[in-house]
TORPA-976093 format. One record per residue: residue in one letter; x, y, z of N, C-alpha, C in turn. Coordinates in Angstrom, 3 decimals. Example, Ala and Ser with C-alpha at 12.3 -4.5 7.8 and 13.67 -1.06 7.14 Angstrom:
<pts>
PT:A:13.190:-5.690:7.800:12.300:-4.500:7.800:13.200:-3.300:7.800 .
PT:S:12.850:-2.250:7.080:13.670:-1.060:7.140:12.900:0.030:7.870 .
</pts>
This chain:
<pts>
PT:X:-9.410:-16.277:-2.740:-9.702:-14.874:-2.966:-8.555:-14.262:-3.760 .
PT:X:-8.914:-13.507:-4.785:-7.917:-12.865:-5.620:-7.775:-11.404:-5.203 .
PT:X:-6.552:-10.958:-4.989:-6.297:-9.582:-4.596:-5.786:-8.819:-5.817 .
PT:X:-6.415:-7.681:-6.102:-6.049:-6.875:-7.255:-5.600:-5.498:-6.764 .
PT:X:-4.484:-5.022:-7.278:-4.012:-3.684:-6.923:-4.972:-2.647:-7.505 .
PT:X:-5.160:-1.558:-6.793:-6.138:-0.540:-7.198:-5.838:0.024:-8.588 .
PT:X:-4.571:0.045:-8.993:-4.223:0.554:-10.323:-4.737:-0.355:-11.435 .
PT:X:-5.058:-1.594:-11.103:-5.516:-2.553:-12.101:-7.029:-2.757:-12.098 .
PT:X:-7.742:-1.967:-11.328:-9.201:-2.104:-11.242:-9.844:-1.333:-12.388 .
PT:X:-10.880:-1.907:-12.942:-11.652:-1.265:-14.008:-12.147:0.100:-13.519 .
PT:X:-11.970:1.163:-14.300:-12.387:2.508:-13.873:-13.864:2.616:-13.498 .
PT:X:-14.734:1.897:-14.198:-16.161:1.934:-13.862:-16.419:1.285:-12.507 .
PT:X:-15.718:0.186:-12.245:-15.855:-0.498:-10.954:-15.334:0.390:-9.834 .
PT:X:-14.204:1.038:-10.061:-13.626:1.924:-9.061:-14.542:3.116:-8.792 .
PT:X:-15.132:3.673:-9.835:-16.055:4.800:-9.667:-17.279:4.372:-8.862 .
PT:X:-17.802:3.177:-9.154:-18.968:2.675:-8.402:-18.601:2.439:-6.949 .
PT:X:-17.405:1.894:-6.702:-16.942:1.647:-5.339:-16.859:2.960:-4.562 .
PT:X:-16.285:3.995:-5.181:-16.167:5.296:-4.517:-17.544:5.899:-4.250 .
PT:X:-18.473:5.710:-5.180:-19.848:6.191:-4.984:-20.509:5.485:-3.798 .
PT:X:-20.344:4.170:-3.719:-20.919:3.411:-2.605:-20.297:3.825:-1.269 .
PT:X:-18.996:4.054:-1.268:-18.334:4.491:-0.027:-18.862:5.849:0.423 .
PT:X:-19.044:6.761:-0.512:-19.579:8.085:-0.176:-21.011:7.997:0.343 .
PT:X:-21.826:7.180:-0.306:-23.212:7.005:0.139:-23.263:6.400:1.540 .
PT:X:-22.410:5.423:1.785:-22.378:4.764:3.093:-21.919:5.731:4.178 .
PT:X:-20.896:6.519:3.876:-20.400:7.504:4.844:-21.486:8.501:5.205 .
PT:X:-22.177:9.023:4.207:-23.247:9.995:4.447:-24.392:9.366:5.242 .
PT:X:-24.759:8.135:4.891:-25.838:7.457:5.612:-25.476:7.237:7.077 .
PT:X:-24.227:6.858:7.339:-23.807:6.633:8.729:-23.766:7.954:9.503 .
PT:X:-23.309:9.027:8.864:-23.303:10.333:9.529:-24.722:10.747:9.898 .
PT:X:-25.651:10.586:8.973:-27.045:10.935:9.232:-27.645:10.054:10.326 .
PT:X:-27.238:8.799:10.371:-27.766:7.868:11.366:-27.316:8.224:12.781 .
PT:X:-26.059:8.585:12.954:-25.539:8.833:14.304:-25.741:10.264:14.782 .
PT:X:-26.057:11.185:13.877:-26.161:12.598:14.254:-27.084:12.853:15.454 .
PT:X:-28.246:12.209:15.568:-29.103:12.481:16.723:-28.489:12.055:18.061 .
PT:X:-27.487:11.203:18.028:-26.899:10.665:19.257:-25.609:11.362:19.658 .
PT:X:-25.178:12.351:18.878:-23.918:13.041:19.157:-24.159:14.196:20.114 .
PT:X:-23.329:14.258:21.136:-23.396:15.351:22.110:-22.045:16.035:22.174 .
PT:X:-21.999:17.337:21.944:-20.709:18.030:22.025:-20.186:17.999:23.460 .
PT:X:-18.886:17.867:23.596:-18.292:17.826:24.937:-17.464:19.073:25.225 .
PT:X:-17.440:20.008:24.276:-16.730:21.264:24.501:-17.370:22.361:23.662 .
PT:X:-17.024:23.591:23.974:-17.563:24.726:23.235:-16.441:25.755:23.099 .
PT:X:-16.135:26.141:21.894:-15.075:27.130:21.656:-15.623:28.536:21.874 .
PT:X:-14.860:29.369:22.553:-15.245:30.760:22.772:-14.098:31.662:22.320 .
PT:X:-14.468:32.808:21.823:-13.446:33.773:21.444:-12.933:34.464:22.702 .
PT:X:-11.664:34.694:22.749:-11.196:35.289:23.977:-10.029:36.087:23.809 .
</pts>
């Protein structure tokens, strides 16, 4: 396996990688949202 420093990555490849990471993050947030239960509630006081 070849390891490449991020400064040496092709800009198009890096842009695609960032796009995939954003899509994956959003998909995971949408997937788990129905299962999240708040454990506290902030009140003004």
